[in-house]
N, C-alpha and C positions, 0 to 999 in steps of 0.2 A: 666305414664308421668303426668297425671292429679293429682295424689297423691303427686308427688314431687312439683308441682307448688303450690298446696294447702298448703303443709308444709312450703314452702318458704314464702308464704303470711302470714301464721300463725306466723312464727318467726318474720317477719318484723312488724306485728301488735303488737305482745307482747313486742317488744323492744321499740316501739313508745308510747305505753300506759302509762308508767311511766312519760314520759315527758309531756303528756297532763294533768296528774293529779297533777303535782307539781307546776303549774302556770307559767311555762317557756314561755316566749315570747321574740321575738327579740326587742332590744332597738330601738325605733323609735325617730323621731324628736319631741321634746316637743315644744309646742307653746310658743313664746316669748310674754310676757304681754305688749309690747309696740307697738304702731302703727307707731311711727316715732322715729328715733334716729339720733342724730348728732354725727358723728365720728370725734373727734378732734385729728388729727395726723399730723405730718410733711408731707409736700407734697411728699418728696422722700421716705417715709416709705412704703415699700411693704406690711407690715402686715396691715397697715391702709386700703390700697386699697383692699386687699384680704378680710378683715373683712367687708368692705362696700359691696362688691360683695356678700358675704355669707348672709348678712342681706337682701339684695335685693332679693336674691334667695328664702328666707323664707317669702317674701311678706311684709317686713318692709320697710317703706319709709325712705331713708337716706337723711336728709335735708342738705342744703348748709350752714346754720347757726344754732346756738343753740336756737334761738328764735322760738318758736312754736313746738319744738321737745318735745316728752314725756320724753326723757332721753338724757343725754350727756355722751358719752363714750370717755374718753380721754386716748390715748396711749402716754405715756410720753417718753418711751425709749425702744428701742429694741437693744440688744447687741448680737453679734456673736463672740465667742472666741474659740480658739483652744489651748489646752495644751498637752504637751507630756506625754503620759501614760507609755510607756516603750521604752527602747533602746536595740539594739542588742549588742552582745559582741564586735563588732567593733565600737560602738558608734553611729550607725545609728538609726534613729527613726523607730520603728516597729509598734507602735500604737499611735493614737491620741484620745483625748476626745474632742468632740465638745460640746460646751455649748451655749444654746440659752436662753436669759432672755427677757421677755416682761413685762413691767410695765404698768398698766392700772388703771383707776378709773371710777366709774359710779355714776352719779349725776342725781337725778330726776328733773323734770321741776320746782319744788318748791324750788330747791337749796339744798335739803336734800341729804346727801351722802348715797348712797345705798351700794356701795363698796368703802371704802376708798382706798388710794393708795395701790394696791396689785401687787404681782409679780408672774409670772409663770416662773419656771426654769426647763428646760429640758436638758438632756444630752444624748449623743450617742457616743459609742466607735467604732472606726474602725481601721482596719489594714492598714499599709502604706508600700509601696515598691517603692524605687527610680526608679527601672527599669520600672515601670508602671505609670509614672508621669501623663500623660494625663488621663488615666482611673481613677486613684485615685483622681485627681482634679475634674473630673466629678462626681465621687461618693460622694466626700465631698460636692459639691454644691447640689446634690440630697438630701443628708442627712440634710443639712441646710433647704432646702425647706420642707422636711418632718417634721422637728421639728417645723417650722413655722406653717404648716398646723395643727399639733397637738395642738399648742398653741391657734390658732384661734378656733378650735373645743372646747377647754376647755372654752374659753370665751363665745362661743355660748351656751354651756350647763349651764354656770353660769348665763347668761342672762335669760334663761328659768326658773330658780328657784328664780330669784330676785323679789323684790317688797316689 
């Protein structure tokens, strides 16, 4: 029995050894080079609120005005659209494509544009069935939130490499 346990540990160790030698490491959160950021977004913009929360969670001060902030992050537009991807033989919708576009720009406190007006465009396809209307509507809302989360994470990564 001890021999079997020893062989199992040996196999496990030999499979983990190449990963240790190749420099593999999990992607961690990179430091954002700003101490304070002003998020300029419309009041009803959910992405702006989520981005401000994500910045606060990373220890960045989100200011109420652009004065005194190290950078100004402007979210100019967030669009959610749905297009028909495919139809059934009877002319009913079978698949939709969800599109999420978030436009933003980043300006330093000296007025220099770090990121000029940029756009993040994300898509997600999902199947649709009229017989499951409530479930598919909930799935669609979940997918839109997921796309928004992905866009916010992309902005956070871009902030980490800016300057």
